[in-house]
C-alpha positions in Angstrom: -12.1 -42.7 -74.7 -13.6 -39.6 -73.1 -17.3 -39.1 -73.6 -18.8 -35.9 -74.8 -20.1 -35.1 -71.3 -16.7 -35.7 -69.7 -15.1 -33.5 -72.3 -17.5 -30.7 -71.6 -16.9 -31.0 -67.8 -13.2 -30.8 -68.4 -13.5 -27.8 -70.6 -15.7 -26.0 -68.0 -13.1 -26.7 -65.3 -10.2 -25.4 -67.4 -12.1 -22.2 -68.3 -13.1 -21.5 -64.7 -9.7 -22.0 -63.2 -7.8 -19.0 -62.0 -4.1 -18.4 -62.0 -2.8 -18.0 -58.5 -0.9 -14.8 -59.5 -1.0 -12.7 -62.7 1.4 -9.8 -63.4 0.5 -6.8 -65.4 3.2 -4.4 -66.5 2.0 -0.9 -67.5 4.2 1.6 -69.2 4.2 4.3 -71.8 5.0 2.9 -75.3 7.6 5.6 -76.1 9.8 4.9 -73.1 12.6 2.6 -74.2 14.0 2.2 -70.7 10.6 1.1 -69.4 10.3 -1.4 -72.3 13.7 -2.9 -71.4 12.7 -3.2 -67.8 9.3 -4.7 -68.8 11.0 -7.3 -71.0 13.4 -8.2 -68.2 10.5 -8.7 -65.8 8.7 -10.8 -68.3 11.7 -13.1 -68.8 12.2 -13.4 -65.0 8.6 -14.2 -64.1 8.0 -16.5 -67.2 11.3 -18.3 -66.2 12.7 -17.8 -69.6 16.1 -16.9 -68.1 16.4 -20.6 -67.0 15.6 -22.3 -70.3 15.7 -19.6 -73.0 12.1 -20.3 -73.7 9.6 -17.8 -72.3 6.5 -19.7 -73.5 6.4 -22.6 -71.1 6.6 -22.1 -67.3 6.2 -19.3 -64.9 3.5 -16.8 -64.1 1.2 -15.2 -66.6 2.6 -11.8 -67.5 0.7 -9.2 -69.5 1.8 -5.9 -71.0 -0.5 -2.8 -70.9 1.0 -0.2 -73.1 -1.9 1.1 -75.1 -4.9 3.3 -74.3 -8.3 3.0 -75.9 -10.3 6.0 -77.3 -11.6 6.8 -73.8 -8.1 6.9 -72.2 -8.3 3.6 -70.4 -5.8 0.8 -70.6 -6.3 -1.5 -73.5 -7.0 -4.3 -73.1 -8.4 -3.8 -69.7 -7.0 -5.6 -66.7 -8.9 -8.8 -66.0 -9.2 -8.7 -62.2 -11.2 -12.0 -62.0 -8.5 -13.9 -64.0 -6.3 -14.6 -61.0 -6.5 -15.0 -57.2 -4.0 -12.2 -56.9 -3.2 -9.5 -59.6 0.1 -7.6 -59.3 0.1 -4.5 -61.4 3.4 -2.8 -62.0 3.3 0.8 -63.4 6.7 2.0 -64.7 6.4 5.7 -64.3 8.7 7.8 -66.4 8.6 11.4 -67.6 6.8 10.4 -70.9 4.0 8.8 -69.0 3.6 11.8 -66.6 3.8 14.5 -69.3 1.1 12.8 -71.4 -2.3 13.8 -70.0 -4.1 10.7 -71.3 -1.5 8.3 -69.8 -1.3 10.2 -66.5 -5.1 10.2 -66.2 -5.3 6.4 -67.0 -2.8 5.4 -64.3 -4.2 7.8 -61.8 -7.7 6.4 -62.4 -6.4 2.9 -62.0 -4.6 3.9 -58.7 -7.8 5.5 -57.4 -9.9 2.4 -58.3 -7.5 0.1 -56.5 -7.1 2.4 -53.5 -10.8 2.7 -53.1 -11.2 -1.1 -53.4 -8.5 -1.6 -50.9 -10.4 0.5 -48.4 -13.9 -0.9 -49.3 -15.4 -3.8 -47.4 -18.2 -4.6 -49.8 -18.4 -7.9 -51.7 -18.8 -6.1 -55.0 -15.2 -4.8 -54.8 -13.7 -8.1 -53.7 -12.0 -8.8 -57.1 -10.2 -5.5 -57.2 -9.2 -5.8 -53.5 -7.1 -8.9 -54.5 -4.8 -6.7 -56.4 -1.5 -5.1 -55.6 -0.3 -2.0 -57.3 3.4 -1.4 -57.4 4.3 2.0 -58.9 8.0 2.2 -60.0 9.4 5.7 -60.0 11.8 5.9 -62.9 11.9 9.7 -62.9 11.4 12.6 -60.5 8.2 13.5 -62.3 6.6 10.5 -60.5 6.0 12.8 -57.6 3.5 14.8 -59.8 1.1 11.9 -60.2 -1.2 12.9 -57.3 -3.2 9.9 -56.1 -0.6 7.4 -57.4 2.1 9.2 -55.4 -0.1 9.8 -52.4 -1.8 6.4 -52.1 1.0 3.9 -52.9 4.6 3.5 -51.8 6.7 3.4 -55.0 9.8 1.4 -55.8 12.4 4.1 -56.2 14.5 3.6 -59.3 15.5 7.2 -59.9 19.2 7.5 -60.8 19.8 3.8 -61.3 21.2 2.1 -64.4 18.9 -0.3 -66.2 20.5 -3.4 -64.6 20.0 -2.0 -61.1 16.5 -1.1 -61.9 15.7 -4.6 -63.1 17.2 -6.2 -59.9 15.5 -3.8 -57.5 12.1 -4.2 -59.2 12.3 -8.0 -59.5 12.9 -8.2 -55.8 10.0 -5.9 -54.9 7.6 -7.6 -57.3 8.7 -11.0 -55.9 8.2 -10.0 -52.3 4.8 -8.3 -52.7 2.7 -11.4 -53.4 4.5 -13.2 -50.6 3.6 -10.5 -48.1 0.0 -10.4 -49.5 -0.5 -14.1 -49.1 0.7 -14.4 -45.5 
């Protein structure tokens, strides 16, 4: 039988553990193609394609497809929840045309770009993040800091199946390069 003190220690350890890698998929809620690609990524990284059950194995995958009243992603990204956070932004024309969404992803890109170039300890959690913008439409090139600061995965002109394969490969390779 586990004592009360041992149980508290175990709970503390479980609550302070970090996932090695967490994935965040950001997209505009009205884009059906982005939603299909997001579901495909979820299935792939949760290993649901192997067993038909997305709840068991794989990496933690979170959707971000809502904004709060201030125009920030809701819920916010938990940078301290994993050793490495991979943030995929599926950029289509609906996201770019909507000023609130464009502002939210540009702010996120600027934050991560600044953290990437900062050397202070206070930015250490954000510097362990990778931002992967996926250009699903030509309007991506009107996103300013997102376009200028990050090399996108180019999905323009591809069918959904090709988009999924290309993005899965890019998202799989990015953490491997980051951990070398």
